[in-house]
C-alpha positions, -999 to 999 in steps of 0.1 A, spaced: -333 776 492 -304 764 466 -311 767 431 -293 746 408 -292 762 375 -289 743 342 -251 757 339 -227 744 369 -216 767 394 -180 778 382 -168 779 417 -184 745 427 -160 730 397 -132 755 403 -103 735 411 -65 740 411 -55 758 379 -49 733 350 -17 734 334 -15 761 302 -22 740 268 11 737 249 13 758 220 46 742 201 35 726 167 53 695 184 33 681 214 57 667 240 47 629 234 60 637 204 93 647 215 98 624 238 96 594 217 117 609 191 138 616 218 141 580 231 141 565 198 166 586 181 189 586 215 190 548 209 198 550 172 227 574 175 242 556 203 244 527 180 257 545 153 285 559 175 293 523 185 296 514 150 319 541 141 344 530 162 359 506 135 392 506 157 397 466 151 390 468 114 414 500 112 446 481 131 439 448 108 446 473 82 472 490 92 492 457 100 483 445 62 499 475 53 526 475 75 535 437 64 533 444 26 559 470 34 581 449 55 584 423 28 588 452 1 615 467 21 638 434 26 634 428 -9 649 459 -20 672 456 5 687 425 -2 689 440 -38 704 471 -29 730 452 -7 741 432 -38 739 462 -64 747 495 -51 780 486 -27 814 501 -34 846 485 -24 873 506 -8 902 493 4 887 467 22 855 490 31 824 486 20 799 513 14 768 524 -2 772 542 -36 745 571 -42 750 571 -78 740 532 -78 713 536 -57 696 560 -73 681 537 -103 673 514 -80 656 539 -56 637 557 -82 621 522 -94 613 511 -60 595 546 -50 577 548 -81 562 511 -80 554 505 -43 544 545 -39 560 554 -11 587 574 -1 620 559 4 647 571 25 685 555 30 701 565 60 739 557 68 756 538 101 766 574 115 730 583 114 729 609 82 706 603 53 726 594 22 695 602 -2 657 600 -3 635 598 -31 620 632 -25 655 645 -37 651 622 -67 619 637 -75 632 676 -70 660 661 -97 644 646 -124 624 615 -129 585 621 -114 560 642 -133 530 650 -113 500 651 -137 465 668 -125 435 672 -149 425 709 -146 385 709 -145 365 725 -168 360 764 -162 328 764 -151 313 784 -120 289 760 -113 312 732 -112 337 751 -89 310 757 -64 301 718 -64 339 709 -62 347 738 -33 311 723 -15 319 687 -20 357 686 -8 350 714 24 323 688 30 346 657 25 373 675 48 349 685 77 336 644 76 375 633 75 386 652 103 352 640 120 356 603 117 394 598 112 414 593 141 441 622 144 464 614 178 495 593 173 532 592 182 555 618 169 590 602 155 620 614 137 639 592 109 669 590 131 647 574 159 635 550 129 665 541 119 682 537 153 669 507 161 680 486 127 717 502 130 721 492 162 712 453 151 673 449 149 663 426 118 633 453 116 616 482 130 580 494 122 563 527 135 532 545 128 533 585 134 514 617 122 521 647 104 500 679 96 499 671 64 495 636 55 480 617 89 489 588 99 524 576 86 534 542 85 575 530 85 595 501 80 629 506 82 651 473 75 695 468 77 712 472 44 739 443 44 766 429 26 783 400 44 765 406 76 776 437 77 752 465 82 757 493 56 728 513 62 691 516 68 666 514 44 635 531 56 599 533 35 576 554 47 536 552 32 507 575 46 479 560 52 456 575 29 445 541 18 435 530 55 416 565 57 396 562 21 389 528 35 379 536 74 361 568 59 341 550 30 327 524 61 320 548 83 303 570 57 281 539 44 274 534 83 261 572 82 240 570 47 223 538 64 221 559 96 202 588 78 176 564 58 171 549 93 168 582 111 148 591 88 122 563 87 127 564 127 115 599 127 86 591 106 73 563 123 78 580 156 56 611 146 33 586 134 33 566 169 28 603 184 5 613 165 -18 576 171 -12 585 210 -13 623 213 -41 634 186 -68 608 202 -59 622 238 -58 658 224 -95 651 213 -104 639 246 -90 667 266 -106 694 246 -141 677 247 -132 674 287 -125 709 284 -159 720 268 -178 701 291 -160 721 318 -163 754 306 -196 752 287 -214 725 296 -218 708 265 -246 684 270 -240 665 233 -201 654 224 -188 628 199 -157 608 202 -169 583 174 -133 576 164 -117 569 199 -142 547 208 -136 521 178 -101 520 189 -89 485 204 -63 496 225 -60 516 260 -68 551 244 -101 532 232 -108 522 266 -100 556 277 -124 569 255 -155 546 270 -141 554 306 -145 587 298 -176 588 279 -193 564 309 -180 590 334 -198 618 314 -228 603 312 -228 593 351 -219 634 358 -247 645 336 -274 617 348 -261 631 384 -266 669 372 -299 659 360 -308 640 395 -295 671 411 -318 694 393 -347 670 394 -349 670 432 -339 707 436 -374 708 413 -391 686 433 -378 702 470 -390 734 456 -422 726 448 -425 705 479 -414 730 506 -436 760 487 -467 743 491 -463 745 530 -448 778 528 -481 789 504 -503 774 530 -486 794 561 -489 826 539 -523 821 532 -531 816 571 -511 845 583 -524 866 559 -560 858 571 -553 855 609 -556 893 614 -591 896 595 -603 868 619 -618 877 655 -631 846 665 -610 828 688 -619 794 678 -610 799 643 -580 818 650 -569 788 670 -573 764 637 -551 790 616 -528 784 642 -529 750 644 -530 748 605 -494 773 608 -481 748 632 -488 715 612 -474 733 579 -444 743 602 -442 703 612 -445 696 577 -415 716 567 -395 706 595 -401 667 586 -395 673 549 -364 693 556 -350 664 578 -360 641 549 -343 658 522 -312 665 546 -306 623 548 -317 620 511 -287 641 505 -262 626 529 -273 592 513 -246 596 483 -216 606 502 -227 580 528 -231 555 510 -198 557 492 -178 561 522 -195 534 541 -172 500 542 -193 467 531 -195 439 554 -208 405 558 -245 405 569 -266 380 581 -302 386 566 -318 365 589 -302 379 618 -315 416 606 -349 405 601 -350 389 634 -340 423 648 -367 438 631 -395 417 646 -380 424 679 -381 460 675 -417 460 661 -433 430 684 -442 457 711 -457 484 693 -474 466 672 -492 444 699 -520 472 705 -530 467 664 -529 431 672 -504 431 641 -482 404 639 -448 398 618 -443 365 608 -408 349 593 -404 321 570 -369 309 558 -353 280 550 -329 274 583 -308 249 562 -300 276 535 -277 307 543 -284 341 538 -251 364 537 -245 396 516 -223 421 514 -237 452 526 -239 480 552 -258 468 579 -275 504 590 -289 513 556 -303 476 551 -321 482 586 -336 514 571 -348 499 538 -366 472 555 -380 496 584 -392 518 555 -414 489 537 -425 475 570 -437 509 581 -455 513 548 -472 479 551 -482 486 588 -502 517 577 -518 499 551 -527 472 572 -561 467 593 -558 452 627 -556 419 636 -536 411 605 -502 394 595 -473 408 580 -456 383 559 -418 387 553 -402 355 532 -368 351 525 -354 326 496 -321 320 491 -318 316 450 -291 306 431 -270 340 430 -297 359 448 -313 363 480 -350 376 480 -367 393 505 -406 400 501 -426 418 525 -463 412 521 -494 430 541 -528 421 540 -540 460 533 -559 473 502 -529 469 478 -521 491 454 -536 512 431 -534 504 394 -507 517 377 -485 532 408 -462 503 411 -430 522 399 -448 556 408 -442 548 441 -404 549 442 -404 583 426 -393 611 450 -421 628 472 -443 607 458 -471 598 483 -503 572 483 -513 571 518 -547 558 535 -577 582 532 -578 582 573 -544 588 578 -537 630 582 -519 649 550 -483 657 555 -472 631 582 -444 619 555 -426 633 534 -426 606 505 -391 601 505 -389 568 524 -393 545 492 -371 566 466 -342 561 494 -346 524 494 -346 519 460 -313 542 462 -298 520 490 -303 487 472 -291 497 438 -258 508 455 -259 470 469 -265 457 435 -299 448 438 -336 454 429 -368 464 447 -400 458 432 -439 461 441 -469 445 435 -501 432 440 -511 401 461 -540 382 440 -560 349 453 -578 329 430 -607 354 421 -584 377 412 -593 400 440 -564 422 457 -556 410 490 -526 429 498 -493 445 481 -459 428 482 -424 442 483 -397 421 473 -361 430 475 -334 409 450 -296 412 459 -263 394 453 -255 369 478 -224 370 488 -199 348 472 -171 325 489 
């Protein structure tokens, strides 16, 4: 015999080893939410940082401005900086210098003049080395903290510049820039890069006098202003990105917390139930949530309640089984102990008969207990099919017709043939239910009596009532008769011939079919009991 303790057997509940709980402060679901949200944000920012079209428009605007300035200064040089010698006109370095000095200072560019043979006549850098340009740089105050902040900010700025600004451009020489206009082109523009100044813009225009090309004027300007504009745009994007990233992280952590925290609480409750068999648990905050997690909490609560109800049923069933088997075992033990002391053959035979009856009773109990134990599994696996209740009752009538003929007991079926009596159910188990009820009615029915089976089709239910003409039910036993091992038998019936599980099994089967079973006494107009009536209510098949 198996004894069920109040603690679940660990082997019975043991399944595959669950994954170990995470020990990180950030839960996996939080990391996933952060990764998805931040990845989308980073991809957006990367796209915004690529400001190629904006950069090209700045370069084109700056180049156009340089072209206009170069043409104006080239025209001025062609008119005022020419030296004539025997019908040969050439550029005069002395005349070019004052114009170039003013030109370079006004435009902020580096000016080169290249002769037709490709040699450089003069550059604004030569003028700066000679005289004219004074660079004034304000020195910072002798403050260590100021110096430290300046170094850090400059390093950060240079790092951001290296990260955010483009560094790949075509490398050219002054000769290449001037060659196009010296060969007859009206204008030549190029961009190139240097190690120190980065991107550099250059415009070359011819210096002409009466359509004679006397040289090439080249204006060169670094792209520091363009770089600063692009840098500022990208820096603003990064600032906005930083704010949005912070908000995204906070919202993601909050969202993950609203998901992970209640799920973790549910997991803890489930773990406590699994390991410690906690019968009292509380998840009120989760149950109040109007979302899927709240639904999960309600489902877990209902599942746990059903589990404890099932455990309670198993415990109660085990206790009832132990009690029912203990009685015949005690009787057998007493008879076996007494048997050697009795010399009378007749008394010995009586004791042997008692032992055999108790053994038969134990065998019957074990058989019925085995059937009851398998009932849940069979009901869960069985497939519901359409069942015609009237056809089922007619089969039962045919089965009982011959055995009841000796007692002159008849079964009468009353049903409205214009109605349909179909349900979704398990035919074999429903047959067992009605046989249990009819067997019970036969055992209490006197000879020459009638057992009436009446079928009624209500709005949503089918009601089957089975009425006998026996003594009825003792007062107050209408509910007790459905308890396991409860027995209320006729006085002339031999003890131990029934296990008391028939009506309990019947009630269980009807509940699986979504119905109920009730028992009551039938009374006449004088309030006298004329029999017992068992009624089964089951939902009608829809469609």
